Phi, psi and omega in degrees: 000141180274144180306147180301330179298339184259355189302315183293314185289341180262359182306315183295325180287325178294321178299328178281003182063028177287327179249119151228278158224115192282143168244111183282127186257172177254141174254102182219152176056030176080015181208160176275124187230135172272139175285171180284132176068206180227106180279321188220129172277146182247139187230151169287117184295340183272334185238344184079001181286141176288133179245352180163197178207175179207159178201145172238011180299138177091354179290143180265096187290332177296317177293322182296315179295318179296319179299316179297313181299316188273314183282302183286318183298316181299318180294316182293322183291340176282342182275146174279168176301324181294319179292320179294320179296317178294326177297316179296320179297316179298320179294318179299315179297320180297315183289328177298325178293338184259003196298329185296328178292329177289320176301317182300314182284330180300331180302330180292342178276359182095003187279142170281175178299319179294317177303314181293325178300316179300315183289311189278298183284334172295319178294315179295326176301328175297322177297314179300314183297317181287331174299322181289339179295342179304335181291346178266004183239158178285171178273058184221164174284350182228169188248138175262118192258122174075207182239163181293150176250121177291131185239004181214161185295317186263003173083012181271359182220116182230169175233156178207178175232136168239159177232123182246153178299138173297141182267045177235205176236154171263121178255118183250116177255111191251161182273170186283341192281336179227078185294340177255306180304317181301325177283309188291324181294336179270312185290334177303323184281313183290327176293322176298326180282343182095026182240132179285164184233147166241117184258127175241092178285169173300137180296336185286330181237019185293342181297330178285319177299317182299319181300316179291319181297325176301317179293323179295313182295316181296332181290335183059023178287322178271144174299143178302137180093350181277347176218122173235155187229129176241115189260343181275211182289336176071026182294122182101357185295336181261001186292334188245019178292150180228181192298333181267359175277160176229130180246132173239142179227133173236125181162211183287148179298323182298310180294318181299316180293325179295316179293318182297334181279356179300138189300330183297335181288319178279322183292326184251008180052049180273123177298134180229114180258118183252125173237105189250157175299143184220166183267077186288149183237150169236139186243130171269117180294156182292340179271352181268069185275161177307139184101343176271156176299324183295322177298315180296321177299318181300313181297315181295312183294319181294315179297319178300317182291336176285323190259334178300135184055025183052037178075006183270063179227137177294342180258005184298153177284120177253335183230125184250108190253117189227155175304140187300329181283352181248004186303312183297318181293322178295317179301313181296318184292317179291318180300320180296318179291321178296323181296333181270000181273114181276129182255140176156209181291118184300342179278352179275143182299133175088350181288127183245350177221131181267211184261165166291169188289325184211163174293330176301318179294322177302314181294322179294316179295316180299318180298319181285328173298317179296325177293315180296328182293349178288335185236004178206166190256133171283122180250351173208137174097168182220120183291348183248359182204144171210136176285133187237136173259109185077176182072191181240110185293339181267313184266337178287158186269052182271149181212139182287142167302139181236127176240123177258160164236132177238106186282345181223071187289345175280339179259313181268089194261006177304327182298337178266003183238326190252128176246123170266110189278070180197201184281064189228130178208162185231131173270138178216149184267156169223156180261317182234165178297327176300321177296316180299317179298315182296319177298318179297323182284342180290350172288354175064032176114117185229155176291323187202149163220168179219153172230132179250113183201146174273357187255113184292330178294319177296319178297317180298316180301316180293312184301312182295322182284329187260345191300326185293344179247018181222143177279334181208143176229126175264128172252114188246130172211181185296335184288329182248357188301322185298324183251359180297139177275353172097165181303317192266011187249101171293145184248141186304326185269001175243152181292148177236120182160186179187163182280172171058233183305329181289354172116339179076012183250176175218140171222173186059217178086021178063232182301323181302318180294321180298317184294341178299334183261017184234155179258124177274128181230131175280136177237146183226145178165190178288147180306326178295318179293316180294326175299316181297317182291314186277343187057032172226132182297133178247135180302132182102350179283164176301143182231074180298139183289132182288133178212106006284186178306145183300333179284355176263359185253145175281168184308313184293336186274341183287140182241131179304129177102336182292145196224143169261125175258113192275169166295174185241161180221135176263125184285137179237165174301325180297324177302315183294315180296315181297320180293322177298320179294319182288316187273335186082006180271100181249035179308141189303327183294337179268330194242347185229094183295343182277354184253019189265355179297132181086001177256178179275356187266140179278326179202180183305142189239147178291147176299139175300322182286336171295318181301315180291321179296318179293324177301318179298321178296332180278319187270342184286134167263113194284343184290153178298135181200203184291338180288120184272319180190160171255121187240009179184165180223125180241153166054042178284129180223139174252111193258349182203135178299142178246115181257159174307136184103342177290143178250121187254142170225168182229135166258115188247107195239138173292115187263318184197149178235136179229121179293154179223132182282155174284133180280329176219169178298330182273353181294152176284131177285124187206171175221168177263131176238128174262130178246136174273125177256109180246105181265127183231162181253190185294343177274352184091356181280144177288132177251339178204145177227142176200161173242125175255147182252128181231154169258127184236131183291147176269156172291312182276106183277004179269347186254000000 
């Protein structure tokens, strides 16, 4: 029976028949399937009551992987990055509308509303963030990487790189602490890349993942086969991986290394990304003394990191490194805040910390606390007792916050080796910044560390010294505190991972994360051929003359490579003087011919921006047409001085086209067109190059 405190919030789930005694199913091969028997019992973390079970025994993983590769992979690979990005945005909006049901069920994992917010809306936020990454990609199913490499004297043979989606599946093995964020932060990236996913959440909290996956599947926003779910133990899920598959694992370093050592990964060159729990540190700078805003920030942020998710975060602070003269004050301040933290049922008023996910986790944390207590002193908390508000203090998975002090962390080194994956942390002193850096590095590789200081020189010293052993470093002070996302929050557009003990892997990171699921291939050929393949104009390719002018053509009518060859203009001294008067740019090289000795200029030189402005006057067709506006200039270069008497012309070429969705029904249907502006002189040499960005109207206003 569910506690009376939960009856109202679970009514909607009961109506859906989610609760009688739930059997969490697997979504594979296009259908919901129960595994054989019962592999794992599922419990309410607050009461210890059994709520259901799950199993994946008997699943045919070879068929499941093949189904993903063939059914989901084929559909995703046909989509462009723009279409995949819009798909992620639609999914994010859909899940936000459903979020309250996830909050309701998340409470059974022991999570508070804030804990659940990080998991649920943080996860959905990953979808939104990765949807926006589409703007960094072409309107193609594959990515054109970098710039062309000239491979021949006369330019008829060049090289380039493209990146195509791997024709495998992404297998994500996730930890129990973030049943939603752990799934969404990973699938957002592989779906953007055009690769299907098989998600294996922790069996202990898989009931929350299953609820969201049901909503995803029912929405039909994703192509069938692009997302499959395995909720049980998943034994055998890695037996049939092949070279184009990608495996990611989040969890303990011990389990991750054991999986990574399986022979199929080395024999078949299967990428394996490991993100392991680590002994993350936070450093109080020597300038952040009591009475400063930074000292108060340090106490608040550190206490939050101990209690959020009941310390069950791979990024949680495990080591608190403070100046030796401030150790006592830090201990008292953190202990006072922990003492005011009410533990119990998150639905009860005033409760700020919930339960651990399972009783198994309680025993593991207690065992490691007892190990750590052999070499350091507990100054707050009791590993065998915690006062609880609501819930069941005996059967629920509650655990007291524990604060240690280690007065000699260079000698008593268990703190740098043993992690209690719960609300447990250790304060330790340092004398110099070099000591603080060394202590942070003694964790042998961490996902994150932070330094709180008002002194930028101190921050620089720490960051440069500690960065090689950390995946992310937060520098916190009063100037960024209001908008800081905090020590423990990985961000979608930044990489998440770390060296050494942290696993040596990287995930997320915006474009970087997407490219992890793609194969980079070098291509070689004539510039015209490479232009056709990349759908980006390459110098040396054929440049058929546009007829009519490109500004008279709609988005669909424009062809990559077609070019306007403009009339010409001879630059005069009057041009230079007039431009200086209009712009206010009276730089000596343009206006004082007597000051050129010792410079690279032979005589007064035309302004670079005059050259580009004049180029615009040459290539623009002024009549109203499909071109709506010019909104940007990229990659502008001035490659040769332009002196009075030079005669300029422009080759104006369609360089790249990117489709753009309509934001509303009334919006104008349009796309982005990049034009290459190649300004040359009477010798035929290029004097300036730039790319202009334009919005061009479509013929078909329905798309």
